[in-house]
C-alpha positions as CSV (number, residue, x, y, z in Angstrom):
1,M,-98.7,47.7,31.3
2,R,-98.0,44.0,30.6
3,I,-99.6,44.3,27.2
4,L,-97.3,47.3,26.4
5,S,-94.2,45.4,27.6
6,N,-95.1,42.4,25.5
7,L,-95.7,44.6,22.4
8,L,-92.3,46.3,22.9
9,S,-90.6,42.9,23.3
10,C,-92.2,41.7,20.1
11,L,-91.0,44.8,18.3
12,L,-87.5,44.4,19.5
13,T,-87.5,40.8,18.5
14,G,-88.7,41.7,15.1
15,V,-85.9,44.3,14.7
16,T,-83.3,41.7,15.7
17,A,-84.8,39.1,13.3
18,F,-84.7,41.5,10.4
19,A,-81.3,43.1,11.2
20,A,-79.1,43.2,8.1
21,P,-76.4,40.5,8.2
22,P,-72.8,41.6,7.9
23,P,-71.7,42.0,4.3
24,N,-69.6,39.6,2.4
25,I,-66.3,41.2,1.4
26,V,-64.2,40.6,-1.7
27,L,-60.8,42.3,-2.1
28,I,-59.3,42.1,-5.6
29,N,-55.7,43.2,-5.7
30,I,-53.9,43.4,-9.0
31,D,-50.1,43.3,-9.2
32,D,-48.3,46.3,-10.8
33,L,-51.4,47.8,-12.4
34,G,-50.9,51.3,-13.6
35,Y,-53.2,54.1,-12.5
36,A,-54.5,54.6,-16.1
37,D,-54.3,50.9,-17.2
38,I,-58.1,50.5,-16.9
39,S,-60.7,52.6,-18.8
40,P,-62.5,54.0,-15.7
41,F,-59.3,55.8,-15.0
42,G,-58.6,56.8,-18.6
43,G,-57.0,53.6,-19.9
44,K,-56.5,53.0,-23.6
45,V,-57.9,49.5,-23.7
46,P,-61.6,48.8,-23.1
47,T,-62.4,47.2,-19.7
48,P,-66.2,47.0,-19.9
49,Q,-66.5,45.0,-16.6
50,L,-64.6,47.5,-14.7
51,D,-66.5,50.3,-16.4
52,R,-69.7,48.8,-15.2
53,M,-68.2,48.3,-11.7
54,A,-67.3,52.0,-11.6
55,K,-70.7,53.1,-12.9
56,E,-72.4,51.0,-10.3
57,G,-70.0,52.0,-7.5
58,M,-67.4,54.6,-6.4
59,K,-64.0,55.6,-7.8
60,L,-61.4,56.4,-5.1
61,T,-59.0,58.7,-6.9
62,S,-56.6,59.5,-4.1
63,H,-56.0,56.0,-2.8
64,Y,-52.5,55.0,-1.6
65,A,-50.6,51.7,-1.5
66,A,-46.8,51.4,-1.2
67,P,-44.1,51.7,-3.8
68,V,-43.6,47.9,-4.0
69,C,-45.3,44.6,-3.4
70,S,-44.5,43.2,0.1
71,P,-44.9,46.5,2.0
72,S,-48.2,47.2,0.3
73,R,-49.6,43.8,1.2
74,A,-48.5,44.2,4.8
75,A,-50.5,47.5,5.0
76,M,-53.5,45.8,3.5
77,M,-53.4,42.9,5.9
78,T,-52.6,44.7,9.1
79,G,-54.1,48.2,8.9
80,C,-50.7,49.8,9.6
81,Y,-48.0,51.7,7.7
82,P,-45.8,49.0,6.2
83,K,-42.7,50.0,8.1
84,R,-44.5,49.5,11.4
85,V,-45.2,45.8,10.7
86,L,-42.8,44.7,7.9
87,P,-39.5,46.7,8.4
88,I,-37.6,45.5,5.3
89,P,-35.7,47.6,2.7
90,G,-37.6,46.3,-0.3
91,V,-39.6,43.0,-0.9
92,L,-39.4,39.4,0.3
93,F,-37.8,36.6,-1.8
94,P,-38.0,32.8,-1.8
95,S,-36.7,31.1,1.4
96,S,-36.8,34.3,3.3
97,A,-35.9,34.0,7.0
98,V,-38.3,36.9,7.8
99,G,-41.9,37.7,7.0
100,L,-45.1,39.2,8.5
101,S,-45.0,38.2,12.1
102,P,-47.8,35.8,13.3
103,A,-48.0,38.1,16.3
104,Q,-49.6,40.7,14.0
105,T,-53.4,40.5,13.7
106,T,-54.5,40.3,10.1
107,V,-57.7,41.4,8.5
108,A,-58.4,37.7,7.9
109,E,-58.1,37.0,11.6
110,V,-60.4,40.0,12.4
111,L,-63.1,38.7,10.1
112,K,-62.6,35.1,11.1
113,D,-63.2,36.1,14.7
114,A,-66.5,37.8,13.5
115,G,-67.7,34.5,12.0
116,Y,-66.4,34.9,8.4
117,A,-65.2,32.1,6.2
118,T,-61.9,33.3,4.8
119,A,-59.8,32.5,1.7
120,C,-56.8,33.9,-0.1
121,V,-56.5,33.0,-3.8
122,G,-53.4,34.3,-5.6
123,K,-50.0,35.9,-4.7
124,W,-49.2,36.2,-1.0
125,H,-45.7,37.8,-0.8
126,L,-45.5,38.2,3.0
127,G,-43.2,35.3,3.6
128,D,-43.0,31.7,2.2
129,Q,-42.1,29.8,5.4
130,P,-44.9,27.8,7.1
131,E,-45.3,30.4,9.9
132,F,-45.9,33.2,7.5
133,L,-48.3,31.7,4.9
134,P,-52.0,32.6,4.7
135,T,-53.2,29.5,6.5
136,S,-51.1,30.6,9.5
137,Q,-52.4,34.2,9.3
138,G,-56.2,33.8,9.5
139,F,-57.2,32.3,6.2
140,D,-59.1,29.0,6.1
141,H,-57.9,28.3,2.6
142,Y,-55.1,29.3,0.3
143,F,-54.4,28.7,-3.4
144,G,-51.6,30.5,-5.1
145,I,-47.9,31.2,-5.2
146,P,-46.2,32.7,-2.1
147,Y,-44.2,35.5,-4.0
148,S,-43.9,37.1,-7.4
149,N,-44.0,35.1,-10.6
150,D,-40.5,36.4,-11.6
151,M,-38.9,34.6,-8.6
152,G,-38.1,31.3,-10.2
153,P,-35.5,29.7,-12.5
154,R,-34.9,31.5,-15.8
155,Q,-35.2,28.1,-17.7
156,E,-38.8,27.8,-16.5
157,G,-40.1,31.1,-17.8
158,S,-39.7,33.3,-14.7
159,K,-37.2,35.8,-16.1
160,S,-38.6,36.6,-19.5
161,N,-41.9,37.4,-21.3
162,P,-43.3,34.5,-23.4
163,D,-42.4,36.4,-26.6
164,K,-38.8,36.8,-25.6
165,P,-35.8,34.4,-25.4
166,V,-34.6,33.0,-22.1
167,P,-31.9,35.4,-20.8
168,P,-28.4,34.0,-20.2
169,E,-27.6,33.2,-16.5
170,K,-25.1,36.0,-16.3
171,D,-27.9,38.5,-17.1
172,V,-30.2,37.2,-14.3
173,A,-29.3,39.9,-11.7
174,S,-30.6,40.3,-8.2
175,K,-33.5,42.7,-8.2
176,G,-34.5,45.4,-5.8
177,I,-32.5,46.8,-2.8
178,D,-29.7,44.6,-1.6
179,P,-30.5,43.8,2.1
180,K,-26.7,43.5,2.8
181,N,-26.6,47.2,2.8
182,Y,-29.0,47.2,5.8
183,G,-27.2,44.7,8.0
184,G,-27.9,41.3,6.6
185,D,-29.3,39.3,3.6
186,E,-32.3,37.8,5.4
187,T,-35.0,38.5,2.9
188,G,-34.4,35.4,0.7
189,L,-32.7,34.1,-2.4
190,K,-32.1,36.4,-5.4
191,G,-31.4,36.0,-9.1
192,A,-30.2,32.7,-10.5
193,S,-30.2,31.0,-7.0
194,Q,-34.0,31.1,-6.8
195,P,-35.8,27.7,-6.5
196,P,-38.8,26.6,-8.7
197,L,-42.0,28.5,-8.3
198,P,-44.4,26.5,-6.0
199,L,-48.2,26.5,-6.4
200,I,-49.7,25.9,-3.0
201,D,-53.2,24.4,-2.3
202,D,-53.9,25.0,1.4
203,Q,-50.8,23.4,2.9
204,N,-49.5,21.3,0.0
205,V,-47.3,22.2,-2.9
206,V,-49.2,20.8,-5.9
207,E,-47.3,22.1,-8.9
208,R,-43.9,23.3,-10.1
209,V,-44.9,26.4,-12.0
210,K,-43.3,26.7,-15.5
211,A,-44.2,28.9,-18.4
212,A,-47.2,26.8,-19.4
213,Q,-48.7,27.2,-16.0
214,Q,-48.0,30.9,-15.8
215,H,-50.4,31.4,-18.7
216,T,-53.2,29.8,-16.6
217,F,-52.9,31.8,-13.4
218,T,-55.6,34.4,-13.9
219,R,-58.1,31.8,-15.1
220,R,-57.4,29.3,-12.4
221,Y,-57.5,31.9,-9.6
222,T,-60.8,33.2,-11.0
223,E,-62.4,29.8,-11.1
224,R,-61.2,29.0,-7.5
225,A,-62.5,32.3,-6.3
226,V,-65.9,31.6,-7.9
227,K,-66.0,28.2,-6.3
228,F,-65.3,29.7,-2.9
229,I,-68.2,32.2,-3.3
230,R,-70.6,29.4,-4.4
231,E,-69.6,27.2,-1.5
232,H,-70.0,30.0,1.1
233,R,-73.1,31.7,-0.4
234,S,-74.8,31.5,3.0
235,G,-72.1,33.9,4.2
236,P,-70.5,35.8,5.6
237,F,-67.3,35.3,3.7
238,F,-64.1,37.2,3.0
239,L,-62.3,36.5,-0.3
240,Y,-58.9,38.0,-0.8
241,L,-58.0,37.7,-4.5
242,P,-54.5,39.0,-5.2
243,H,-53.7,38.2,-8.8
244,N,-50.2,37.7,-10.3
245,A,-51.4,39.8,-13.2
246,V,-50.0,42.1,-14.4
247,H,-46.5,41.6,-12.9
248,F,-43.5,40.8,-15.1
249,P,-43.1,38.3,-16.7
250,L,-46.3,39.0,-18.6
251,Y,-48.3,35.8,-19.1
252,P,-51.9,36.5,-20.2
253,H,-53.8,33.4,-21.2
254,H,-53.3,32.3,-24.8
255,D,-56.9,33.5,-25.5
256,Y,-55.8,37.0,-24.7
257,M,-52.3,37.2,-26.2
258,G,-52.3,39.9,-28.9
259,K,-55.9,40.8,-28.2
260,S,-55.3,44.4,-27.2
261,G,-52.9,45.3,-30.0
262,L,-50.9,47.2,-27.4
263,G,-48.6,44.5,-26.0
264,L,-48.7,41.7,-23.4
265,Q,-49.3,44.0,-20.5
266,K,-52.5,45.4,-21.9
267,D,-53.5,41.9,-23.1
268,W,-53.3,40.8,-19.5
269,V,-55.3,43.9,-18.4
270,L,-58.1,42.6,-20.7
271,E,-58.0,39.2,-18.9
272,V,-58.1,40.9,-15.5
273,D,-61.3,42.7,-16.7
274,W,-62.8,39.3,-17.6
275,S,-61.9,38.0,-14.2
276,V,-63.6,40.9,-12.4
277,G,-66.7,40.3,-14.5
278,R,-66.8,36.6,-13.6
279,V,-66.7,37.5,-9.9
280,L,-69.4,40.2,-10.1
281,D,-71.6,38.1,-12.3
282,T,-71.4,35.2,-9.8
283,L,-72.5,37.6,-7.0
284,R,-75.4,38.8,-9.1
285,E,-76.4,35.3,-10.1
286,L,-76.5,34.1,-6.4
287,K,-78.3,37.4,-5.4
288,L,-75.4,38.3,-3.1
289,D,-74.6,41.6,-4.8
290,S,-76.8,43.7,-2.4
291,N,-74.9,42.3,0.5
292,T,-71.3,42.1,-0.8
293,L,-68.7,44.8,-0.8
294,V,-66.1,44.4,-3.6
295,I,-62.9,46.4,-3.7
296,F,-60.7,46.5,-6.8
297,T,-57.2,48.0,-6.5
298,S,-53.5,47.5,-7.2
299,D,-50.6,46.9,-4.9
300,N,-48.5,49.8,-6.2
301,G,-48.2,52.0,-9.3
302,G,-47.3,50.5,-12.6
303,P,-43.7,49.9,-13.8
304,L,-43.0,52.2,-16.7
305,N,-40.5,49.7,-18.2
306,Q,-43.3,47.2,-18.6
307,N,-45.7,49.4,-20.6
308,A,-47.8,50.4,-17.6
309,D,-49.7,53.7,-17.8
310,N,-49.9,56.0,-14.8
311,T,-51.2,59.1,-16.6
312,P,-51.6,61.8,-15.4
313,L,-49.3,60.9,-12.5
314,R,-45.6,61.3,-12.5
315,G,-43.3,58.3,-11.9
316,G,-43.9,54.6,-11.5
317,K,-43.4,51.6,-9.3
318,G,-40.7,51.8,-6.7
319,S,-41.0,55.6,-6.2
320,T,-42.9,57.8,-3.8
321,L,-44.0,60.0,-6.7
322,E,-47.7,59.7,-7.2
323,G,-47.3,57.3,-10.0
324,G,-45.5,54.9,-7.8
325,I,-47.9,54.8,-4.9
326,R,-51.3,56.2,-5.9
327,V,-53.5,53.4,-7.3
328,C,-56.7,53.0,-9.3
329,T,-59.4,51.8,-6.9
330,I,-63.1,51.1,-7.2
331,A,-65.6,50.2,-4.4
332,W,-68.8,48.4,-5.4
333,W,-71.8,47.6,-3.1
334,P,-75.1,48.0,-5.0
335,G,-77.7,49.8,-2.9
336,K,-75.1,51.0,-0.3
337,I,-72.4,52.8,-2.3
338,A,-73.9,55.4,-4.6
339,A,-73.7,54.5,-8.3
340,G,-71.4,56.6,-10.4
341,S,-69.8,58.3,-7.3
342,E,-66.3,59.4,-6.8
343,T,-64.2,60.6,-3.9
344,Q,-60.9,62.5,-3.7
345,A,-60.6,61.7,0.0
346,V,-57.1,60.5,0.9
347,T,-57.5,56.8,1.6
348,A,-55.0,53.9,1.8
349,H,-54.6,50.1,1.9
350,M,-54.1,50.3,5.6
351,D,-57.8,51.4,5.9
352,W,-59.2,48.1,4.7
353,L,-58.8,46.3,8.0
354,P,-60.5,48.9,10.2
355,T,-63.2,49.4,7.5
356,F,-64.0,45.7,7.0
357,G,-63.8,45.2,10.8
358,A,-66.4,48.0,11.4
359,L,-68.7,46.7,8.7
360,A,-68.5,43.2,10.2
361,G,-69.1,44.5,13.8
362,S,-65.7,43.1,14.9
363,K,-64.7,43.5,18.5
364,T,-61.2,42.4,17.6
365,A,-60.6,45.3,15.2
366,A,-61.7,47.8,17.8
367,G,-59.0,46.7,20.1
368,L,-56.0,47.1,17.7
369,K,-53.6,50.0,17.4
370,L,-53.8,50.9,13.8
371,D,-52.6,53.6,11.4
372,G,-55.6,53.1,9.1
373,K,-59.0,54.4,9.7
374,D,-62.6,53.2,9.1
375,I,-63.5,54.8,5.7
376,S,-66.9,53.2,5.5
377,P,-68.5,56.6,6.0
378,V,-66.6,57.8,2.9
379,L,-67.7,54.7,0.9
380,L,-71.3,55.1,2.0
381,G,-71.4,58.8,1.2
382,E,-72.2,59.9,4.8
383,K,-72.3,63.7,5.3
384,G,-69.0,65.1,6.5
385,A,-67.0,61.9,6.0
386,V,-63.3,62.5,5.4
387,G,-60.2,60.5,4.7
388,H,-56.7,61.0,6.2
389,D,-55.7,64.5,7.1
390,V,-52.0,63.5,6.9
391,F,-50.4,60.7,4.9
392,H,-46.8,59.7,5.0
393,Y,-44.9,58.2,2.1
394,Y,-42.4,55.6,3.1
395,R,-40.1,53.7,0.7
396,G,-38.5,50.9,2.7
397,F,-37.0,52.5,5.8
398,D,-37.0,56.0,4.4
399,L,-39.7,58.6,5.0
400,Q,-39.6,60.5,1.6
401,A,-42.7,62.6,1.5
402,V,-45.7,63.8,3.5
403,R,-49.1,65.0,2.4
404,S,-51.8,67.1,4.1
405,G,-54.9,68.2,2.1
406,P,-53.7,69.0,-1.4
407,W,-50.1,69.7,-0.3
408,K,-47.3,67.2,-0.8
409,L,-43.7,67.8,0.4
410,H,-40.8,65.7,-0.9
411,L,-38.4,65.9,2.0
412,A,-35.1,65.3,0.4
413,K,-35.3,68.2,-2.0
414,N,-37.8,70.3,-0.2
415,E,-40.2,70.2,-3.2
416,L,-43.8,71.2,-2.5
417,Y,-46.6,70.4,-4.9
418,N,-50.3,71.2,-4.8
419,L,-51.9,68.0,-6.0
420,D,-55.3,69.5,-6.6
421,S,-53.9,71.8,-9.3
422,D,-50.7,69.9,-10.2
423,I,-51.4,66.2,-10.0
424,G,-48.3,65.5,-12.1
425,E,-46.0,67.1,-9.6
426,A,-44.5,69.4,-12.2
427,Q,-44.3,72.8,-10.4
428,N,-42.4,73.1,-7.2
429,V,-44.0,75.9,-5.2
430,A,-42.1,75.6,-1.9
431,A,-40.7,79.1,-2.3
432,D,-44.2,80.6,-2.3
433,H,-45.6,78.7,0.7
434,A,-43.0,78.6,3.5
435,D,-45.8,78.2,6.0
436,I,-47.1,75.1,4.4
437,V,-43.6,73.6,4.2
438,A,-43.1,74.3,7.9
439,Q,-46.4,72.6,8.7
440,L,-45.6,69.5,6.7
441,L,-42.1,69.3,8.2
442,K,-43.7,69.2,11.7
443,H,-45.9,66.2,10.5
444,A,-42.8,64.5,9.2
445,E,-40.9,65.1,12.5
446,A,-43.7,63.5,14.4
447,M,-43.7,60.5,12.2
448,Q,-39.9,60.2,12.4
449,A,-40.2,60.1,16.2
450,D,-42.5,57.1,15.8
451,L,-41.3,55.1,12.8
452,G,-38.0,56.7,12.2
453,D,-36.2,57.6,8.9
454,K,-33.4,55.9,7.1
455,T,-33.1,53.2,9.8
456,K,-35.0,50.0,10.5
457,D,-35.1,50.6,14.2
458,A,-37.6,53.1,15.8
459,P,-39.9,53.2,18.8
460,G,-43.0,52.3,16.8
461,V,-41.5,49.6,14.6
462,R,-42.6,46.1,15.5
463,A,-40.6,42.9,15.3
464,L,-40.5,40.9,12.0
465,G,-41.4,37.3,12.1
466,R,-38.3,35.3,11.9
467,V,-37.4,31.6,11.4
468,E,-34.1,29.6,11.7
469,N,-32.8,27.8,8.7
470,P,-35.5,28.8,6.0
471,L,-35.9,26.2,3.3
472,P,-37.4,26.4,-0.3
473,L,-40.8,24.8,-0.8
474,I,-39.4,23.0,-3.9
475,S,-35.7,22.1,-4.3
476,H,-34.1,22.5,-7.7
477,D,-34.3,18.7,-8.2
478,G,-38.1,18.8,-7.7
479,T,-38.2,17.6,-4.1
480,V,-41.1,19.0,-2.2
481,R,-40.4,20.2,1.3
482,A,-41.5,17.9,4.1
483,G,-44.8,19.1,5.5
484,F,-46.0,20.3,2.0
485,N,-45.7,17.0,0.3
486,K,-48.9,15.1,1.1
487,I,-50.0,15.4,-2.6
488,A,-46.6,14.9,-4.2
489,K,-43.1,14.0,-2.9
490,T,-41.4,15.3,-6.1
491,L,-42.5,17.4,-9.0
492,P,-41.1,17.3,-12.6
């Protein structure tokens, strides 16, 4: 009996010793990339690195973000519908008094609690005050700018493409929804009042970003990402890589300008493809590919006025038409995710936190109230795995549409579309399917009771993070804000 007990103990010890470690995770988030801007989704410019990623992994063809930047990133970081955790009408701007509350648990905090090294390299856009920045939200390291690359002075390249003249100050209008219409202008500085763009390295402002620096963003982010991977090769690590590319103003590196023959936006897509290749090649070189999950996605649909391509979807950035919120997404994990696979399961950015938490064995994630779900069974091709049965389309405070299965109902005009047969939302079939309309309206009513509609207040909406007297990180005269100035007191 003792011999049998000893043998069983040895076997159990062996199983523990050879148990697979938790995977490294890399989340690559492109800014304003159109659904068909990359060749795996029908793009006109060749993106060979992304082609290979898709051939070695899975395309998620019904993956949802949000119509604009800040809400999309809030969902990605928290595992919740954006309105639940970041109830704002549009996006955040410099010197915003509000941001993602530190009381929210982010995916970085979930993975950090599970023993992961964490880094954010790129655009944050969930608040630029110290309490809201990545190093206050679970990331060990941060390198990037805290909001969009168009949120700086016009004279420094933030309001025009490099092949266009600087616009007159009178033409630099406030963008997006005016928060004054919703009870207060607390989301930051707009238009010509915006301060210089700050490049942050951990908790220091190290550069005043002008046009010359804008051209280098993708390359510098990529090299910093590769450096982090090399330094943490023993794992586990979580790398969040949210590029400024391909958001207006369009600043590909000089090596890529004119390379596509289809304009600056497609030139920058080519550089994005190069960046993805550098990350994947590094993982292969370090023999980390078999234990690293890499996700490639976009924060919203592409803006049609910037040459983005959302074919075959209708609409673009800022809308809850499919072209504004459905995004091209690829998952790669050699040996785990089936090569050349594809899923039409309804998935969303709010699924990344529960999915990554489950793969990491996180106890923190298991205790959170989330809207997202663990989609690792979908990614790993498990039998019977499904995505969301119901998905709600919010634009700011407004619930504008709801989907269940192939059916999508636009609430304002009572327009019903079958997305399986009519992905371009061209034929309204509401008159022929009153039962489906009624069912979707019930789903909408249930969500309205939770998160509301056309109001920022509702039972399920959580408090914004808020600070008194928000300050820019760089003043117009180049003075770096106290607390961020250990490297430089002023910047030219």
